[in-house]
C-alpha positions as CSV (number, residue, x, y, z in Angstrom):
1,R,-0.3,0.1,0.0
2,I,1.6,3.4,-0.9
3,E,0.1,6.2,1.3
4,K,-0.6,9.4,-0.5
5,V,0.6,11.5,2.6
6,I,2.6,11.0,5.8
7,S,0.5,10.3,8.9
8,Y,1.6,10.8,12.4
9,A,-1.1,8.1,13.3
10,A,0.7,5.5,11.2
11,D,2.8,4.1,13.9
12,Q,2.3,0.4,13.5
13,S,5.6,-1.4,13.6
14,N,5.4,-3.1,10.4
15,S,4.0,0.0,8.4
16,L,6.5,2.4,10.3
17,Q,9.5,0.0,9.3
18,T,8.3,0.2,5.6
19,E,8.0,4.0,6.1
20,I,11.7,4.5,7.4
21,S,13.6,1.9,5.1
22,E,11.8,3.8,1.9
23,Y,12.8,7.5,3.5
24,V,15.2,9.1,0.8
25,V,17.3,11.7,2.7
26,T,18.5,14.0,-0.1
27,E,21.6,16.1,0.6
28,R,19.3,19.3,1.5
29,I,17.1,17.3,4.0
30,E,20.2,16.1,5.8
31,N,21.7,19.5,6.0
32,N,18.5,20.7,7.5
33,F,18.6,17.6,10.2
34,L,22.6,18.5,10.8
35,T,21.6,22.2,11.4
36,L,18.6,21.6,13.7
37,L,20.1,18.5,16.0
38,D,23.3,21.0,16.2
39,K,21.0,23.9,17.5
40,M,18.8,21.7,19.9
41,I,22.2,20.2,21.4
42,N,23.9,23.5,21.8
43,A,20.7,25.1,23.6
44,I,20.3,22.1,25.7
45,E,23.8,22.0,26.8
46,N,24.0,25.7,27.3
47,G,20.6,25.5,29.4
48,G,18.6,28.9,30.3
49,I,16.2,30.6,27.7
50,N,17.1,29.9,23.9
51,E,15.1,29.8,20.9
52,I,13.0,26.2,20.9
53,G,10.3,27.1,18.2
54,V,11.1,25.2,14.9
55,W,9.2,26.2,11.8
56,V,9.3,23.4,9.3
57,S,8.0,24.9,5.7
58,G,7.7,23.7,2.3
59,F,5.3,23.0,-0.4
60,Y,2.7,20.3,-0.3
61,G,4.9,16.5,-0.5
62,S,8.3,18.6,0.2
63,G,8.6,16.4,3.2
64,K,7.6,18.4,6.1
65,S,5.7,15.9,7.9
66,S,8.3,13.1,7.5
67,F,11.0,15.3,8.7
68,T,9.2,16.1,12.0
69,K,7.5,12.8,12.5
70,Y,10.9,10.9,12.2
71,L,13.0,13.2,14.1
72,G,10.2,13.2,17.0
73,F,10.1,9.5,16.8
74,A,14.1,9.1,17.0
75,L,14.0,11.2,20.3
76,D,11.4,9.1,22.1
77,E,13.4,6.0,23.5
78,N,10.1,4.2,23.8
79,R,9.3,4.2,20.2
80,K,10.7,1.2,18.8
81,I,10.5,-1.4,15.5
82,N,11.2,-5.0,16.4
83,D,12.7,-3.9,19.8
84,Q,15.0,-1.5,18.1
85,P,15.2,1.9,18.8
86,F,13.4,3.9,15.9
87,M,16.4,6.0,16.2
88,N,18.9,3.3,14.6
89,Y,16.3,3.1,11.6
90,L,16.5,7.2,11.1
91,S,20.2,7.0,11.4
92,Q,20.6,4.4,8.8
93,Q,19.1,6.7,6.2
94,F,21.8,9.6,6.7
95,S,25.0,9.2,4.8
96,D,27.1,11.6,7.1
97,T,28.7,10.3,10.1
98,G,28.5,13.4,11.8
99,T,24.7,13.5,11.5
100,R,24.2,9.9,13.1
101,Q,26.5,11.1,15.5
102,L,24.3,14.1,16.6
103,L,21.2,12.2,16.5
104,N,22.7,9.5,18.8
105,K,24.0,11.9,21.3
106,L,20.7,13.8,21.5
107,S,18.6,10.5,21.5
108,Q,20.8,8.8,24.4
109,N,21.6,11.8,26.5
110,Y,18.2,13.7,26.3
111,S,15.4,11.4,25.7
112,A,12.1,13.2,25.4
113,A,8.3,12.6,25.9
114,V,7.2,13.6,22.2
115,L,3.4,14.2,21.6
116,T,2.4,14.7,17.9
117,I,-0.6,16.3,16.8
118,D,-2.0,16.6,13.2
119,L,-4.2,19.8,13.5
120,G,-6.0,18.9,10.2
121,A,-7.1,15.5,11.4
122,D,-6.5,14.9,15.0
123,Q,-8.6,17.9,16.6
124,I,-10.3,17.3,20.0
125,A,-14.4,17.0,19.8
126,G,-15.9,20.4,19.6
127,A,-12.5,22.2,19.3
128,T,-12.7,23.4,15.6
129,M,-10.6,26.3,15.4
130,E,-10.1,26.5,19.0
131,E,-6.7,28.4,20.0
132,I,-3.7,26.1,19.8
133,S,-2.7,26.4,23.3
134,T,-6.2,25.0,24.2
135,V,-6.1,22.1,21.8
136,L,-2.6,21.2,22.8
137,Y,-3.6,21.2,26.1
138,H,-6.6,18.9,25.9
139,N,-4.2,16.5,24.0
140,V,-1.9,16.4,26.6
141,L,-4.6,15.2,28.9
142,S,-5.5,12.6,26.4
143,H,-2.1,11.3,25.9
144,V,-1.8,10.6,29.6
145,G,-5.0,8.5,29.7
146,Y,-7.6,11.0,30.5
147,S,-10.8,11.4,28.3
148,S,-10.4,12.1,24.8
149,A,-14.0,12.4,24.1
150,D,-14.9,15.3,26.7
151,Q,-13.0,18.0,27.9
152,K,-14.8,18.4,31.0
153,V,-14.3,14.8,31.9
154,A,-10.7,14.9,31.1
155,Q,-10.6,17.8,33.4
156,F,-12.5,15.7,36.2
157,E,-10.1,13.1,36.0
158,L,-7.2,15.3,36.3
159,M,-8.7,16.6,39.4
160,L,-9.3,13.2,40.9
161,D,-6.0,12.2,40.1
162,Q,-4.4,15.1,41.7
163,E,-6.4,14.7,44.9
164,G,-5.6,10.9,45.0
165,K,-9.0,10.1,44.2
166,Y,-8.8,8.5,40.7
167,E,-8.7,4.9,41.7
168,E,-11.7,5.0,44.0
169,F,-13.5,6.6,41.3
170,K,-12.7,3.9,39.2
171,D,-13.8,1.5,41.7
172,E,-17.0,3.2,42.1
173,V,-17.7,3.3,38.3
174,H,-17.4,-0.5,38.0
175,K,-19.8,-1.3,41.0
176,L,-22.6,1.1,39.3
177,K,-21.8,0.2,35.7
178,G,-20.1,-3.5,36.0
179,K,-17.3,-2.6,33.6
180,P,-14.1,-0.5,33.9
181,W,-14.1,3.3,33.6
182,S,-11.6,2.7,30.8
183,K,-14.3,1.1,28.5
184,I,-16.7,4.4,29.5
185,Q,-14.3,7.4,29.4
186,N,-14.1,8.1,25.7
187,V,-18.0,7.8,25.4
188,P,-19.4,11.2,25.6
189,M,-23.1,10.2,25.9
190,S,-21.9,7.7,29.0
191,A,-19.1,9.4,30.4
192,L,-20.4,12.8,31.0
193,P,-23.5,11.6,32.9
194,L,-21.7,9.3,35.2
195,A,-18.9,11.9,35.8
196,A,-21.8,14.3,36.7
197,R,-23.5,11.7,38.9
198,L,-20.4,10.8,40.8
199,A,-18.8,14.4,41.1
200,P,-21.0,15.2,44.3
201,K,-19.6,12.3,45.9
202,F,-15.9,13.0,45.6
203,F,-16.0,16.8,45.6
204,P,-19.4,17.9,47.6
205,A,-18.0,21.4,48.3
206,E,-17.3,22.2,44.6
207,F,-20.1,19.9,43.1
208,P,-23.3,20.0,45.5
209,D,-25.3,18.1,43.0
210,A,-25.0,16.8,39.4
211,Q,-26.3,19.9,37.9
212,A,-23.4,21.8,39.5
213,F,-21.1,19.8,37.5
214,R,-23.3,20.1,34.2
215,H,-23.4,23.6,34.2
216,L,-19.6,24.1,35.1
217,S,-17.8,25.9,32.3
218,L,-14.3,25.4,31.6
219,S,-13.4,28.8,30.5
220,E,-11.7,29.5,33.8
221,G,-9.5,32.6,34.4
222,R,-6.2,30.7,34.4
223,S,-3.6,32.4,32.6
224,E,-1.8,30.9,29.5
225,Q,1.4,30.9,31.6
226,E,-0.4,28.7,34.6
227,R,-1.7,26.4,31.9
228,V,1.6,25.7,30.5
229,R,3.2,24.9,33.6
230,D,0.4,22.4,34.5
231,M,0.8,20.8,30.9
232,L,4.4,20.7,31.5
233,K,4.0,19.1,34.8
234,I,1.3,16.5,33.8
235,L,3.6,15.0,31.1
236,R,6.9,15.1,33.2
237,E,4.9,13.3,36.1
238,K,3.2,10.7,33.8
239,S,6.2,10.3,31.4
240,G,9.3,10.5,33.7
241,K,10.9,12.5,31.2
242,E,12.5,15.9,31.8
243,Y,12.7,16.9,28.2
244,I,9.8,17.4,25.9
245,I,8.7,17.9,22.2
246,F,5.2,18.8,20.9
247,V,5.1,18.4,17.0
248,L,2.1,20.2,15.4
249,D,1.5,19.4,11.8
250,E,-0.2,21.8,9.3
251,V,0.0,24.7,11.6
252,G,-0.1,27.1,8.8
253,Q,-3.3,25.6,7.2
254,Y,-4.9,25.9,10.8
255,V,-4.2,29.3,11.8
256,A,-4.4,30.8,8.2
257,S,-4.8,34.4,8.3
258,R,-6.5,34.4,11.8
259,Q,-4.8,37.0,14.0
260,N,-6.1,35.8,17.0
261,L,-4.9,32.2,16.3
262,I,-1.7,33.6,15.2
263,L,-1.1,35.6,18.4
264,N,-2.0,32.6,20.6
265,L,0.5,30.5,18.7
266,D,3.2,33.1,19.1
267,G,2.4,33.4,23.0
268,L,2.3,29.6,23.3
269,A,5.9,29.5,21.8
270,R,7.1,32.2,24.1
271,N,5.8,30.6,27.3
272,L,7.3,27.1,26.1
273,K,10.5,29.0,25.6
274,E,10.6,31.0,29.2
275,I,9.2,28.2,31.1
276,G,10.8,25.0,29.4
277,E,14.2,26.6,29.3
278,S,15.4,24.8,26.4
279,K,14.0,21.3,27.8
280,V,10.8,21.8,25.8
281,W,10.7,22.2,22.1
282,L,7.9,23.2,19.5
283,F,8.1,21.8,16.0
284,A,5.4,23.4,13.4
285,T,4.9,22.6,9.8
286,A,3.4,24.8,7.3
287,Q,3.4,25.4,3.5
288,Q,3.9,29.0,4.3
289,T,7.2,30.5,5.3
290,L,7.6,32.1,8.7
291,T,7.5,36.2,7.8
292,E,7.4,39.0,10.1
293,D,3.5,39.3,10.0
């Protein structure tokens, strides 16, 4: 089977092995890998606040998605093919020894938690044209095991987890429904009513009754900085990784000329730069080049 485009979701071992073995690294692509790897290592080793935004632009079919997908997978030590690190497979496609050495150094010394999001195909339910920081936050919650179908349910699960009540909640669900919470949490018509029903039992002060939970608005007054800090803390606690890489595909198409979305993306990058201190990176792909406006 020949796919028209590279998809982040296509990560099964067999298809991934075929993909990477057929990846043709041109001289220009390898030079870009070399440049980026060198800059990442220098920033990480120097520490402090450095530029961490990587804008990968090119026309349709030029290799933007493959560049970011394979680099992201290579820096995730848990990503393997036939019990071998994905990094080894990517390394074999390079002709330059220096590129291989830099990739190996970055992968071995600074293994990261990698979260890939296709903004064209992997948006959360009800999040069409949401600000990218919101889409990213709720994808983080889904990535660590909370509900991917309902934002309010995912936030409730996080609240339970932080208070040490999540396991008790799961036990209560099993008693009521006769099946595990994992079979319910991603079904909106089941998860939301059940969470509303049980919320008063676990947080009576915040939710005196089920209606209080149902009417709760998620547009809380937290600042973007606070939300970024929470997001990084959650990922680090769940993954055990200090280093984090966010890979956003088709950013240019998503934000287009919408000024509010562009400003939000800029603010997100600034927060990740200042809060992450060279340990958190943001890769973005776009057909547009990055210009002053």
